[in-house]
C-alpha positions in Angstrom: 6.5 -11.4 -8.2 3.7 -9.9 -10.1 4.5 -6.1 -10.5 1.5 -4.1 -9.3 -0.3 -7.3 -8.0 -1.6 -5.6 -4.8 -2.5 -2.2 -6.3 -5.7 -0.5 -4.6 -5.6 2.9 -6.0 -3.9 5.4 -8.3 -1.8 8.0 -6.1 -3.9 11.0 -5.3 -0.7 13.0 -4.4 1.5 12.4 -7.4 -0.8 11.2 -10.1 2.1 9.0 -11.2 2.2 5.7 -9.3 0.1 3.0 -7.8 -0.7 2.5 -4.2 -0.1 -0.7 -2.9 -0.6 -3.0 0.0 2.9 -3.6 1.6 3.9 -5.2 4.9 6.5 -3.3 6.9 9.8 -5.3 7.4 10.2 -4.4 11.2 6.6 -5.0 12.5 4.8 -7.1 9.9 1.9 -4.5 9.8 0.3 -4.1 6.6 -0.3 -0.6 5.2 -0.6 1.1 1.8 2.2 2.8 -0.1 2.7 4.7 -3.3 5.4 3.2 -5.5 6.5 6.7 -6.9 6.2 9.3 -4.2 6.3 7.1 -1.3 3.4 8.5 0.8 1.7 5.9 2.7 -1.8 5.4 4.4 -2.6 3.3 7.4 -5.7 1.7 5.4 -7.0 1.4 1.8 -10.2 3.2 2.7 -8.2 6.3 3.9 -6.3 7.1 0.7 -6.8 10.7 0.4 -4.1 13.8 0.1 -5.3 14.8 3.8 -4.5 11.4 5.3 -1.4 10.8 3.6 1.9 10.4 5.8 5.8 10.3 4.8 7.9 8.2 6.9 11.6 8.6 6.8 12.3 4.8 7.8 13.1 4.2 4.1 10.1 2.2 3.5 11.4 -1.0 4.3 8.8 -3.1 3.0 8.1 -6.8 1.7 5.2 -8.0 -0.3 2.7 -9.5 1.9 1.2 -13.0 1.2 -2.0 -13.6 -0.2 -3.1 -15.1 3.4 -2.0 -12.1 5.0 -4.2 -9.8 2.9 -7.2 -12.2 3.3 -6.6 -12.3 7.1 -6.9 -8.2 7.1 -10.0 -8.5 5.0 -8.2 -6.0 2.4 -8.6 -8.5 -0.6 -11.6 -6.5 -1.5 -9.7 -3.3 -2.1 -7.2 -5.0 -4.7 -7.8 -3.7 -8.4 -7.7 -6.7 -10.9 -7.2 -5.6 -14.5 
């Protein structure tokens, strides 16, 4: 697995981690999650301090497939460096 393959932003809250597209283990829903402070957002367009949420579900996530990201039309948010 490529580290930070699905990064979409630098975290505006902690300024120490990448916000990445992840998939919820229980629901298969995609959302974005900071790998450092674990704040999350429901959509890559909503990454702001005021829209962050912190869940207490241990952030049990998987890495979504490229096809899952394309199906959600989120590939355009991925930062390729």
